[in-house]
Each structure stands twice: as C-alpha cells, then as structure tokens.
N, C-alpha and C positions, 0 to 999 in steps of 0.2 A: 504494499499500499504506499502511495506517495503522499507525503504531507507537505503543504505548502499553504504561505499566507496569501500569495499573489501569484497570478499566472504570467510569468515571466519568460521570455526565450532570449537567451544572450545574443542570437542572431539579429534581432530587431529591437534589442533594448537600446533606448536613448538616454544617455546620460545627462544630468544636468548640465546647464550652459558653464558652470563654473569649472565643468572638466571637459570644456572645449580645447580640442588639440592645438588651437592657436593661440592658447594663453600661454603667458611667459613661464609659469610653474603650473603645469596641468595637473601634478599631484603634489601634495603637500606633507602630511604624515597618516598612516594607516586608520589610526581611530578617526579624525577628522573626514578625510575622504570617505570610508564607508559609511559614515552619518551623514554627509551630504547625499549619498545616494538613498539612503534610508528616509531621508525627509522628503526627497524627490518624489519616491513611490507612494509615500503616505499623502501627498498632495498639498503638502506645504513648501514653502520658499525658505532654503537655507540661509539665504542672504539677508534675511529679516533676523537671524539669530547670530549675526557675525559681530555685533558691537563689541564683543569681548576681545577683538583684535586690537582694540585701542589700549588695552591694559596690558598688552604683554612686555618682557622686559629680556636683557641681557644678564644672566644671573653671575656673572663673572668667568663661566666656563662654557655656557650654551646660551642660545636663544631657546625662549620658553617653548616648549613643545605642546603647541596651541590646540585646544580642544574646545568644543562648545562646552560650556558649563552646564551640567545638568539642571542646575536651578533655571537657567535661562529657557532650556527646552520645557521644563514645567511651566514656567509663566507664560510663555509664548503659545504653547501646543498641548499642554496636558500630559506630555510624556513623563513616565516616572523610571528613572534608571537606578537600578541599586546592584551592587555585588552579589554574586550568587556564590554559596557555600558549596564548593564542587565535593561530593563524598559518593557519586555513582560514576560509572564510564560516562565520558562526555556525550557520548552518542545518544545515551538514555535520557540524559538530562535535555538534550536538543528534541529528543521525541516529545517528552513531556510539555516542555514549554510551548512547542509549536500547536501541540494539541489545545493547548490553554489560550493560543491566540497571541503569545507573546513572542518576541526576537529576543535572541541572544548575541552579546558581542563574546568572540571566543578568540583565545590566542592560540596560534596554530604554527606549524612548521612550514615555512614557505616553500620546503623543498618539494613540497606534494601539491602546491598551486600551479597549475599549466599557465595562468595567466602571467607569470613571472618568467616564462621562457627566455632564456638566453641571459638570465640575470641570477635566479636562485634555483628554478625550477629544474629537478634531478641534479643540481650544482653544488648547494651549498644549504647547510641548515641554519635557518634564521628566523627569529621569533618576529611574526606578525600578527594582526587583527582582522578577521572577518565577522560578518555578520550572516549566517546561513538563514534562507528562508524557505528552502525546499529540500526534503528528505526523503529518500528510497533507498531504505534498507536493503531492501530484496533485490534491488536492482544495482546497488552499490553506487548511488549516484548524490551529488549534493550540488545545490545551487546557492551561491553565496555573492554578496557584496564585498569587493576588495578595491582598494585603490579607486581607479577612476570609472569602474563602471561594475557590471552584474556577469557572474561567470559560472560555469558548471565544471565538476570534475566528476572522475569515476573510477571503478575498479581499483586496480592497485594504489591508486592516489588516496581514494576513501578509506581503503584499509589502513593506509600510513597515517593519514590525519587523524583517526580516530584508535590508533594502536591496535588494530585488529589482525587476526582473530585472536591473539593470545592476551592483550589487555596491554596495560600500560606498565613499562617498567619502572620498576619501583625507585630507580635512581633518577628518574625523568619528574621534574617539578611538576605538580599540578597547573594547568593554565588558570590565568586570570579571565572569568567570566562575569558578565553582566546580563542582568535581566532587563529589557525594554519592555515595559506595560503599556500597552495601547489602549485600556480600558476607558480612559478619560481624553482621549485624543479629540482635539478639537481645531477647526479652521475658522479663526476670527473674522468678524466684519473687518474690511480694510481699514476703516477710520478707527476702530478699536486697536487692531494690530499696531497701527501708526503710531498712537500714542504709547502703547507698550514698548515699541521699540525706541522711542524717544526717551523714555524713562530708563530703559537698559543703558542706552548710549550716555546719559549723564551717570549713571552709577560706574561705568566703565572708564569713562575720562576721569571720574575722582579717584580710581583706582591705579591711575597711570603713573609710571615710573615717576621718583622726585627729581631725577636728574637724566638728560637726554641718553638713551642707552647706545646711540650710534657710534659716539666717540669712545665709550668704554669698549664696544665690541671692536672697533678699529684698532685700539691699542692692544687688545688680547690677539687680535688675529696678526698684527705685526710682530708680537712678540713670539707666536706660535711658527711664524713661516720658516725660519731656519731649521726646524724640527720637521715641519711638514715636508718638506722637499726631499728630506730622506727617507721618507717612508712608502710602502708599497701603495698600489692603487686602491687595497682593501680599507687601508688606514685613512686614505684621502677622502673617500666615499663616506666612511663613517663621521670624519671629522666635518664634512661638508655638509651633510644631513642634519648635524645638531647644531651649526650654525647658520651658514650662507642660505641653505634651503628654508630653515625655519623663518629666518629674517625676510627673505625675499617672497615667500610665499604669503605670510602673515601680511605683510605690506600690500601685495596685490589684492587679497581678500579684501583688508580693510577700505582698500579704495574702490 
C-alpha cells in the first residue's frame, strides 16, 4: 500500500520560484530548501515567512545556518513543528505519521539520494535533511522533498536510507526528526497576512546584529585564506557552505 499526502510526480513537479535555476543561489541549506517546497505544496508563499533573514549574523566562525523559525511558521500558517523522539525504526515512524496526516523532517545519508548524483550519491556519506511525503514499503519507493525540488528513490537506496533489512547499526547515531503537524494549517486573507508579515519584520529587525556582520566576516575570511588555499576541495566546499554560501543565499532571500 502506498501512503502519500500529495499526488506528486517528480517529472512534472514545479518548484517554487525561489528555486528558479536562474537565481544566483539556487540552493541555500537543506532544511530551508525542503521547507520552501513544503510550503509551496501547502499553497502558502515561503517569501512571506522570510523576514527572519534580517536578523542573521556572522558568529565569528560561520554565517547563521538560517532556517524558517518554527514560531514564525506557526504565526503565519498555523504549522506546528516539534522534535520527534525516535524509539522505533524510522520507516515505522514515517508510516505512522503519514497515516496521521503529518510530515516528518528526517536526517538521512545523502549517499542514497539519487538527486545528488555526481556529488554524494553512491560517492560519499554526508548528512542531509529530507521531507518524505510518499511511502511505498512493498515497492521499496520513497517520494521526498530535498534541496530545490521533489524526487523519488527506490530499491537498494530505499533499503539504505532506512537501514533495511537488518536494522540500524547500533554504532550509527539516531537521526534527528521533526514532526510537522498540519491540523491547523491556514491560508490567511492577504490583508491579514500583510499585517502579520509587517509585525514579524519589525520583530526581526529589532533582533538584527548590534554591529555590521560583513566587516567581521571579511576579517575572518582574510585571516583564513592562507590556510584555505592549502586545503583539498572537500575542505573548501565545507568552508564555503558555512560562510559564503549562507551569507549570499541569505542576502538574496532577504532581497
């Protein structure tokens, strides 16, 4: 039996304009990207939830790994997001919550995600986040939001994502999982939504850094360059993800 909340086909799925390939930063970070598409499918505009970009900062080591604050999503759309205590196999939790009409954010190994072909798929074991919305246990298929769109995996990748058939290696850490409850989902009147967005904008502007983060970021980047040029590509990509990519993607979303 296939469980799914939305009738989606990866071949015809239309990502939100925030993931238009013509943008400078097509992808931001896995949590924000998958939630952009979740909001897209729910029929609400993720742009209206983006005032939080005005309060991000450089913490001395990296730029804020920016995410929609759960309290903003509750205020705007009635979504509830809470951590799930993982005490059963992940696939069992997923089946349970899809049956309840909930979505889960799930940490997985990108080694098994075909949408990362040429980067990590069957090449490297890297943690990332997905939001599954279709589960076919008998057919060993999974439909999920990840990065800039909606995808499916199957077969051995299905087994790998869920540690099947033997179960999770006890030395492997449990994944972090959140429940997205849709029971109180609402699509506000545009005038009411505009007032709410204005209030959130005031709130996040009041939380903005006390000093300009860009000069602080520049000073750290300049001090790191002698080390960075001696590193392999993997170190460069990790460094760039936590600094330049988060800074640039946050600025573009704020704009």
